[in-house]
C-alpha positions in Angstrom: -4.2 13.8 9.6 -4.7 10.6 11.7 -6.0 11.3 15.3 -4.3 9.9 18.3 -6.9 6.9 19.4 -4.6 4.6 17.4 -3.5 1.6 19.1 0.5 2.0 19.6 1.1 -1.6 19.6 -0.3 -2.0 16.2 2.0 0.9 15.1 5.2 -0.6 15.9 7.1 -1.7 12.7 10.0 -3.9 12.7 13.3 -3.4 11.6 14.2 -3.2 8.0 15.3 -6.6 6.7 18.1 -5.7 3.7 17.1 -9.3 2.0 13.4 -8.8 2.0 11.2 -5.9 0.1 9.5 -3.5 2.5 6.0 -2.7 2.4 5.4 0.9 2.5 2.0 1.8 3.9 0.9 5.5 2.8 -1.2 7.2 5.2 -0.8 10.9 4.5 -3.5 11.7 2.7 -6.5 13.8 3.8 -9.4 11.8 2.7 -10.8 14.7 1.2 -13.4 12.3 -1.1 -14.3 10.5 1.7 -15.8 13.4 3.7 -17.3 15.2 0.6 -19.3 11.5 0.4 -20.6 12.3 3.6 -18.0 10.7 5.9 -18.2 12.4 9.5 -14.2 11.3 10.2 -11.2 10.7 8.2 -11.3 7.4 6.5 -8.4 5.6 7.7 -10.5 6.3 11.4 -13.8 4.9 10.2 -14.3 1.4 11.9 -14.6 -2.0 9.8 -15.6 -4.3 12.5 -13.8 -3.8 15.3 -10.8 -1.8 14.1 -10.1 1.2 11.9 -9.6 0.8 8.3 -5.6 1.6 9.1 -5.8 -1.1 11.9 -7.1 -3.4 9.6 -4.7 -3.0 7.0 -2.1 -3.0 9.2 -3.1 -6.3 10.5 -2.5 -8.2 7.0 0.7 -6.0 6.5 1.8 -7.6 10.3 0.9 -10.9 9.5 2.4 -11.2 6.1 5.7 -11.2 8.3 7.5 -8.4 5.9 9.2 -5.5 7.2 6.9 -2.4 6.9 7.0 1.1 7.2 4.1 3.8 8.2 4.1 6.6 6.2 1.9 9.9 8.1 3.5 12.9 6.6 2.4 15.5 6.1 3.3 15.7 2.8 1.5 17.6 -0.4 1.1 15.0 -2.7 1.4 11.1 -2.8 4.4 11.0 -4.8 6.2 13.0 -2.1 5.1 10.5 0.6 6.6 7.6 -1.6 9.7 9.4 -1.5 9.9 9.9 2.0 9.0 6.1 2.9 11.7 5.2 0.2 14.2 7.0 2.0 13.0 6.0 5.5 13.6 2.2 4.1 16.8 3.4 1.8 18.5 -0.7 3.1 15.3 -2.4 1.4 15.3 -5.1 -0.8 13.0 -3.7 -2.8 9.2 -2.2 -1.7 5.9 -3.2 -2.2 3.8 0.2 -2.1 0.3 0.3 -0.4 -2.2 2.8 0.3 -3.6 2.5 3.8 -7.2 2.9 2.7 -6.9 -0.8 1.3 -8.0 -2.9 4.4 -9.4 -6.1 3.1 -6.2 -6.6 1.2 -4.6 -10.3 2.7 -1.5 -11.0 3.8 -1.2 -13.8 1.0 -1.2 -11.6 -1.5 1.6 -9.5 0.2 3.4 -12.6 0.2 3.1 -13.9 -3.2 4.1 -10.4 -4.5 7.2 -10.8 -2.3 8.2 -14.0 -3.6 7.5 -12.9 -7.2 9.9 -9.9 -6.7 12.3 -11.8 -5.2 12.7 -14.4 -8.1 13.2 -11.1 -10.0 16.9 -9.3 -11.1 16.9 -6.6 -8.2 19.6 -4.8 -9.9 17.6 -4.0 -12.8 14.2 -1.6 -12.7 11.4 -4.0 -12.1 7.7 -3.2 -11.5 4.8 -5.9 -10.6 1.6 -4.5 -10.9 -1.4 -6.7 -9.6 -4.7 -6.8 -11.6 -8.2 -7.8 -10.2 -10.9 -8.6 -12.9 -9.5 -6.0 -15.0 -8.5 -3.5 -12.7 -4.9 -2.2 -11.6 -4.8 -2.5 -8.0 -2.0 -2.6 -5.3 0.4 -2.9 -3.7 2.6 -2.2 -6.8 5.9 -3.9 -6.2 9.4 -1.9 -7.2 13.0 -3.7 -7.6 15.8 -2.2 -5.4 16.9 -0.9 -8.7 13.9 1.6 -8.5 15.3 2.9 -5.5 16.8 6.4 -6.6 13.6 6.8 -9.3 11.4 6.3 -6.2 13.0 9.0 -3.7 12.7 11.7 -6.0 9.0 11.3 -6.8 6.9 14.4 -5.6 3.3 15.5 -6.4 -0.1 14.0 -6.5 1.1 11.1 -9.6 2.5 8.6 -7.4 4.6 6.3 -8.9 2.9 6.4 -12.3 5.9 7.6 -14.2 8.1 4.6 -13.1 5.6 2.0 -14.0 5.4 3.7 -17.3 9.1 3.6 -17.9 9.4 -0.2 -16.7 6.3 -1.2 -19.6 8.2 1.0 -22.2 11.4 -1.0 -21.2 9.4 -4.3 -20.9 10.0 -5.0 -17.4 6.5 -4.3 -16.5 5.1 -7.6 -15.1 1.3 -8.0 -14.8 0.0 -10.3 -12.3 -3.7 -11.6 -12.2 -4.7 -11.4 -8.6 -7.7 -13.2 -7.0 -7.8 -10.5 -3.9 -10.5 -8.1 -4.4 -8.8 -6.0 -1.2 -6.2 -5.2 -3.9 -8.6 -2.9 -5.6 -11.5 -1.9 -3.0 -10.1 1.6 -1.2 -11.9 3.3 1.2 -12.0 6.6 -1.0 -16.0 7.5 -0.2 -18.6 5.9 2.1 -20.6 4.1 -0.3 -16.9 2.4 -0.7 -16.7 1.6 2.8 -20.2 -0.1 3.2 -19.5 -2.2 0.4 -15.6 -3.2 2.2 -18.0 -3.6 5.5 -20.0 -6.2 3.7 -17.2 -8.4 2.0 -15.7 -8.3 5.7 -19.1 -9.2 7.1 -18.8 -12.2 4.7 -15.5 -13.3 5.5 -15.6 -13.6 9.1 -19.0 -15.0 9.3 
């Protein structure tokens, strides 16, 4: 679980806006792969620049101007974490589901996804999956009609079953994205070093 040294000001989430989708930042995982790869702390507490991985992710979310919710758990699986976050933001007009270990995600990526979601019929199950150079990325965007499905999730597979259903019903929209931040998660120490390299290039 997360330690107590987080900047509380960063963690102050805005009120949910029924006219906008809400970014769900999932931070309930144990980070076992990161520790197994040689990490000395929870991956979300590892430093990237002067801030932690989680603080970098939240800074981008805040900069997007969208409503957001941080789900810290504890939960037994990602599906349970998503379900809890959706229930906590039930009035939102759709959701952008973002794992907290994507510290390079850009605010503009979130804004573009939210805009695309707003252009779809919210009363139908609609899903937008970003891709970066052929890789599936995050956040995955879900229309308001996905609420019941999302709130019933459990286990470790996240929302994969809902994405498959949307694909079968031809309501899965593929978005080619130019943001490496949508695919570079810091699951390992090696991935963190790559994230640090890109972060330094962006900020040099």
